[in-house]
C-alpha positions in Angstrom: -6.5 -0.7 -25.6 -3.6 0.1 -23.2 -4.5 1.0 -19.8 -2.0 3.6 -17.9 -1.1 2.8 -14.2 -1.7 5.3 -11.6 2.2 5.9 -11.5 2.2 6.7 -15.1 -0.9 9.0 -15.1 0.9 11.0 -12.0 4.1 11.3 -14.1 2.1 12.9 -16.9 0.2 15.2 -14.5 3.4 16.3 -12.8 4.7 17.5 -16.4 1.7 19.8 -17.0 1.5 23.3 -16.1 -0.7 23.9 -13.1 -3.8 25.9 -14.0 -4.9 28.9 -12.1 -8.3 29.1 -10.4 -10.8 31.2 -12.3 -12.2 32.6 -8.9 -9.1 33.8 -7.2 -6.3 33.3 -10.0 -4.1 31.2 -7.6 -2.2 28.3 -8.7 -4.1 25.0 -8.3 -2.6 22.0 -6.6 -2.3 18.3 -7.6 -4.8 16.2 -5.6 -5.0 12.5 -5.3 -8.6 11.3 -5.6 -9.6 9.3 -2.5 -10.4 5.5 -3.0 -14.0 6.0 -1.8 -16.4 7.2 -4.6 -18.3 10.4 -4.0 -21.3 12.1 -5.9 -23.1 9.8 -8.1 -20.8 6.8 -7.1 -19.2 6.5 -10.5 -16.0 8.0 -9.4 -14.0 10.8 -10.8 -12.6 9.3 -14.0 -9.1 10.2 -13.1 -6.8 9.4 -10.2 -5.7 13.1 -10.0 -7.3 16.3 -10.1 -6.1 20.0 -10.0 -7.7 21.7 -7.0 -7.7 25.1 -5.6 -6.9 25.1 -1.8 -6.9 28.8 -1.4 -8.9 29.5 1.9 -9.3 33.1 0.6 -10.8 32.0 -2.7 -14.4 33.7 -3.3 -15.7 30.2 -4.5 -14.7 28.7 -1.3 -15.4 31.7 1.1 -18.9 32.4 -0.2 -19.8 28.7 -0.7 -20.4 28.4 3.1 -23.2 30.9 3.2 -24.6 29.6 -0.1 -25.0 26.0 1.0 -26.2 27.0 4.5 -28.9 29.3 3.0 -30.0 27.2 0.4 -29.5 23.6 1.5 -29.1 23.9 5.3 -25.7 22.3 4.9 -22.4 23.2 6.7 -20.2 22.8 3.8 -18.6 24.8 1.0 -17.0 24.4 -2.4 -13.5 24.0 -3.8 -12.8 24.6 -7.5 -11.3 21.8 -9.5 -10.1 20.9 -12.9 -9.5 17.6 -14.8 -5.7 17.3 -15.9 -5.5 18.4 -19.7 -8.9 20.1 -19.8 -9.8 23.8 -19.6 -13.2 23.6 -18.0 -13.5 24.2 -14.2 -16.1 22.6 -11.9 -16.7 22.5 -8.0 -16.7 19.9 -5.4 -18.3 20.0 -1.9 -15.9 20.1 1.1 -17.3 19.9 4.7 -14.6 21.4 6.8 -11.6 23.8 6.2 -9.4 20.6 6.3 -11.6 18.8 3.8 -9.6 17.0 1.0 -6.2 18.4 2.2 -5.1 15.0 3.2 -4.7 14.1 -0.5 -2.6 17.0 -1.7 0.4 15.8 -3.7 3.2 18.3 -2.6 7.0 18.1 -2.6 7.1 16.2 0.7 4.5 13.7 -0.6 6.5 13.1 -3.7 9.8 12.7 -1.8 8.2 10.1 0.5 6.9 8.3 -2.5 10.4 8.4 -4.3 12.0 7.2 -1.1 9.5 4.3 -0.9 10.3 3.5 -4.7 14.0 3.5 -4.0 13.6 1.2 -0.9 11.4 -1.2 -2.8 13.8 -1.3 -5.5 16.9 -1.7 -3.2 15.1 -4.6 -1.4 14.2 -6.5 -4.6 17.8 -6.2 -5.8 19.0 -7.7 -2.4 16.3 -10.6 -2.8 17.4 -11.4 -6.1 21.1 -11.8 -5.1 20.1 -13.8 -2.1 17.8 -16.1 -4.2 20.6 -16.9 -6.5 23.0 -17.6 -3.7 20.3 -19.6 -1.7 20.9 -17.2 1.1 17.9 -17.7 3.2 19.4 -15.6 6.2 19.2 -12.4 4.1 15.7 -13.2 2.9 14.6 -14.0 6.3 16.1 -10.8 7.7 14.1 -8.8 5.2 11.0 -10.6 5.9 11.1 -10.0 9.6 12.1 -6.3 9.4 9.0 -4.3 10.0 10.7 -1.2 8.4 10.9 -2.8 5.1 8.1 -2.0 2.4 5.2 -4.5 2.3 6.1 -5.4 -1.3 9.6 -6.4 -0.4 8.3 -8.5 2.7 5.8 -10.1 0.5 8.3 -11.1 -2.0 10.7 -12.4 0.9 7.9 -14.5 2.2 7.4 -16.0 -1.2 11.0 -16.6 -1.5 11.6 -18.1 1.8 9.3 -21.0 0.9 11.6 -21.8 -2.0 14.9 -21.6 -0.4 14.3 -21.5 3.3 15.9 -24.3 5.6 14.1 -25.8 8.6 15.8 -23.2 10.8 13.7 -20.5 9.0 10.5 -21.7 10.3 10.8 -20.9 14.1 11.5 -17.2 13.6 8.4 -16.7 11.5 6.0 -19.4 12.9 4.5 -17.2 15.6 5.3 -13.7 14.3 2.3 -11.5 13.7 2.9 -9.6 10.5 -0.1 -7.1 10.6 -0.7 -7.6 6.8 -3.0 -10.2 5.5 -1.2 -11.0 2.3 2.1 -11.3 3.9 0.6 -13.4 6.6 -0.9 -15.7 4.0 2.4 -15.8 2.2 4.3 -16.8 5.3 1.9 -19.6 6.1 2.1 -21.0 2.7 5.9 -20.7 2.9 6.0 -22.8 6.1 4.0 -25.4 4.6 6.4 -25.4 1.5 9.5 -25.6 3.5 8.0 -28.7 5.4 7.1 -30.2 2.0 10.6 -29.8 0.7 12.2 -31.4 3.8 9.5 -34.1 4.3 8.6 -32.6 7.9 5.8 -31.4 9.9 5.1 -30.0 13.3 4.3 -32.1 16.3 0.7 -31.3 17.2 1.6 -31.4 21.0 4.9 -29.4 21.3 5.0 -27.8 17.9 8.7 -29.0 17.4 9.7 -30.1 13.8 9.5 -33.8 13.2 9.7 -36.2 10.3 6.6 -36.4 8.2 6.4 -40.2 8.8 7.4 -40.2 12.5 5.2 -42.0 14.9 6.6 -40.8 18.1 7.8 -37.3 18.6 11.5 -37.3 19.4 10.9 -34.1 21.5 7.9 -34.8 23.7 7.6 -38.4 23.4 3.8 -38.3 22.3 2.4 -40.6 19.8 1.9 -38.7 16.5 0.9 -41.5 14.2 -2.0 -40.4 12.1 -1.9 -36.9 13.4 
């Protein structure tokens, strides 16, 4: 059984004709399902839905009074439909801005496309750098906070394979703010040391030979450390 990625599902949804809300006859919008399950906790069954965000829709405007009168809840409904299906249902929203953060509009799509292009460009640069054993370029992408996380993660993995000892200092104390990247960087530093038979002095943190007994930088005894 083949499973579709989220990106593949979105491509199919974008090709569909957007349905019109049966309550107000306005065109519905593509909505990305949030990662937190709602309702019965089983999830929506689809990463994207069609949702009516017309604030003048009778389903939405009348829902406030209905939920307050019957359930004493300050909430309303918005009509939604599953992609490729003809039936319509409603979901609760608890403010006028409820669910609007996941609307897939032209700006969102443009940002996603720009991210994809940046990732593609970064991977291409990394591939060339890896072949050329160009650790300077790889290090530059790794330490560039404007690069996509996927590019920086791949750069961290590569620097362990081709990085020279000089690559350690720029990344040793740098905080990456991403657990996976930080773990990859720590692993890369260990790998560089393994490749060069070196380690860091426990007293001054300078790089020394793995078999050294006296640190050549601070003069401390490091035998057995």
